C-alpha positions as a LaTeX table, in Angstrom:
\begin{tabular}{lrrr}
\hline
Residue & $x$ (\AA) & $y$ (\AA) & $z$ (\AA) \\
\hline
Met1 & $-2.45$ & $-1.18$ & 21.43 \\
Glu2 & 1.45 & $-3.35$ & 21.33 \\
Val3 & 4.54 & $-2.30$ & 19.73 \\
Gly4 & 4.36 & $-3.46$ & 16.48 \\
Asp5 & 0.84 & $-2.76$ & 16.18 \\
Val6 & $-0.20$ & 0.10 & 13.75 \\
Glu7 & $-3.92$ & 0.62 & 13.45 \\
Met8 & $-5.31$ & $-0.57$ & 10.02 \\
Asp9 & $-8.32$ & 1.10 & 10.40 \\
Ala10 & $-10.45$ & 1.31 & 6.90 \\
Lys11 & $-11.51$ & 5.05 & 7.57 \\
Val12 & $-8.20$ & 6.20 & 8.20 \\
Leu13 & $-6.54$ & 4.16 & 5.16 \\
Ser14 & $-9.02$ & 4.94 & 2.47 \\
Asn15 & $-7.25$ & 6.43 & 0.34 \\
Pro16 & $-4.85$ & 3.27 & $-0.12$ \\
Leu17 & $-7.91$ & 0.86 & 0.32 \\
Met18 & $-9.29$ & 3.10 & $-2.44$ \\
Arg19 & $-6.01$ & 2.48 & $-5.05$ \\
Leu20 & $-6.20$ & $-1.38$ & $-3.73$ \\
Lys21 & $-9.50$ & $-1.52$ & $-5.01$ \\
Arg22 & $-8.89$ & $-0.01$ & $-8.49$ \\
Ala23 & $-5.63$ & $-1.91$ & $-8.70$ \\
Asn24 & $-8.04$ & $-5.49$ & $-7.97$ \\
Gly25 & $-9.76$ & $-3.73$ & $-11.21$ \\
Gln26 & $-7.21$ & $-3.30$ & $-12.89$ \\
Leu27 & $-5.74$ & $-6.92$ & $-12.85$ \\
Gly28 & $-9.30$ & $-8.70$ & $-13.44$ \\
Ala29 & $-8.50$ & $-6.85$ & $-16.85$ \\
Val30 & $-5.27$ & $-7.79$ & $-17.41$ \\
Ile31 & $-6.34$ & $-11.45$ & $-16.69$ \\
Ala32 & $-9.08$ & $-10.55$ & $-19.38$ \\
Met33 & $-6.86$ & $-9.21$ & $-21.64$ \\
Ile34 & $-4.32$ & $-11.88$ & $-21.49$ \\
Glu35 & $-7.09$ & $-14.75$ & $-21.88$ \\
Asn36 & $-8.52$ & $-12.74$ & $-24.87$ \\
Gly37 & $-4.89$ & $-12.83$ & $-26.76$ \\
Asp38 & $-4.89$ & $-9.06$ & $-26.04$ \\
Asp39 & $-1.67$ & $-7.07$ & $-27.58$ \\
Cys40 & 1.41 & $-7.51$ & $-25.59$ \\
Glu41 & 2.03 & $-4.05$ & $-25.47$ \\
Arg42 & $-1.57$ & $-3.28$ & $-24.09$ \\
Val43 & $-1.14$ & $-6.21$ & $-21.67$ \\
Leu44 & 2.49 & $-4.56$ & $-20.37$ \\
Thr45 & 1.14 & $-1.22$ & $-20.15$ \\
Gln46 & $-1.59$ & $-2.15$ & $-17.76$ \\
Leu47 & 0.49 & $-4.85$ & $-15.71$ \\
Ala48 & 2.87 & $-1.83$ & $-15.28$ \\
Ala49 & $-0.38$ & 0.67 & $-13.86$ \\
Val50 & $-1.46$ & $-2.13$ & $-11.81$ \\
Ser51 & 2.11 & $-2.18$ & $-10.39$ \\
Arg52 & 2.46 & 1.40 & $-9.87$ \\
Ala53 & $-1.09$ & 1.47 & $-8.06$ \\
Leu54 & $-0.15$ & $-0.89$ & $-5.48$ \\
Asp55 & 3.36 & 0.50 & $-4.43$ \\
Lys56 & 1.56 & 3.80 & $-4.15$ \\
Ala57 & $-0.74$ & 2.09 & $-2.14$ \\
Gly58 & 1.66 & 0.29 & 0.50 \\
Phe59 & 3.91 & 3.81 & 0.66 \\
Lys60 & 0.37 & 5.48 & 1.88 \\
Ile61 & 0.10 & 2.80 & 4.45 \\
Ile62 & 3.91 & 3.38 & 5.60 \\
Ala63 & 3.09 & 7.37 & 5.70 \\
Thr64 & $-0.19$ & 5.95 & 7.83 \\
Gly65 & 2.19 & 4.18 & 9.58 \\
Met66 & 4.73 & 6.91 & 10.54 \\
Arg67 & 2.18 & 9.69 & 11.37 \\
Gln68 & 0.49 & 7.00 & 13.73 \\
Cys69 & 4.17 & 6.65 & 15.49 \\
Gln70 & 5.20 & 10.32 & 15.27 \\
Glu71 & 1.50 & 10.94 & 17.32 \\
Ala72 & 2.14 & 8.32 & 20.08 \\
Arg73 & 5.62 & 10.42 & 20.34 \\
Glu74 & 3.97 & 13.65 & 20.79 \\
Arg75 & 1.27 & 12.05 & 23.60 \\
Gly76 & 4.31 & 10.84 & 25.11 \\
Glu77 & 3.31 & 7.37 & 24.37 \\
Gln78 & 5.48 & 4.00 & 22.89 \\
Pro79 & 4.79 & 4.43 & 19.20 \\
Pro80 & 3.72 & 1.05 & 17.85 \\
Met81 & 6.61 & 0.58 & 15.82 \\
Ser82 & 10.16 & 1.57 & 15.89 \\
Glu83 & 11.91 & 3.89 & 13.05 \\
Glu84 & 13.98 & 0.37 & 12.34 \\
Gln85 & 10.70 & $-1.37$ & 11.52 \\
Leu86 & 9.30 & 1.05 & 9.60 \\
Glu87 & 12.26 & 1.19 & 7.43 \\
Lys88 & 12.24 & $-2.49$ & 6.79 \\
Leu89 & 8.71 & $-2.29$ & 5.53 \\
Phe90 & 9.31 & 0.73 & 3.86 \\
Met91 & 12.42 & $-1.11$ & 2.03 \\
Ala92 & 10.34 & $-4.22$ & 1.25 \\
Leu93 & 8.61 & $-1.92$ & $-1.05$ \\
Ser94 & 11.45 & $-0.82$ & $-3.17$ \\
\hline
\end{tabular}
């Protein structure tokens, strides 16, 4: 593994993957609501839920990267990402 390569293993990332799949379904529902002329408040409520689900998935992925970096340090190895890289990714989600 080279610097900057955080492992994106579906087994390791099962929680964020589940959240993304759920958000994908929610987004499809939001699109259908708009196409059907649904109530604006209901559409925006569901869109906010999709946004929160995406944010949570992103934070879980960052947390996984942080764990992988810490585990590498504990083994005496070079972490896959620097603290600065992780911080930059974290800030991109905010």
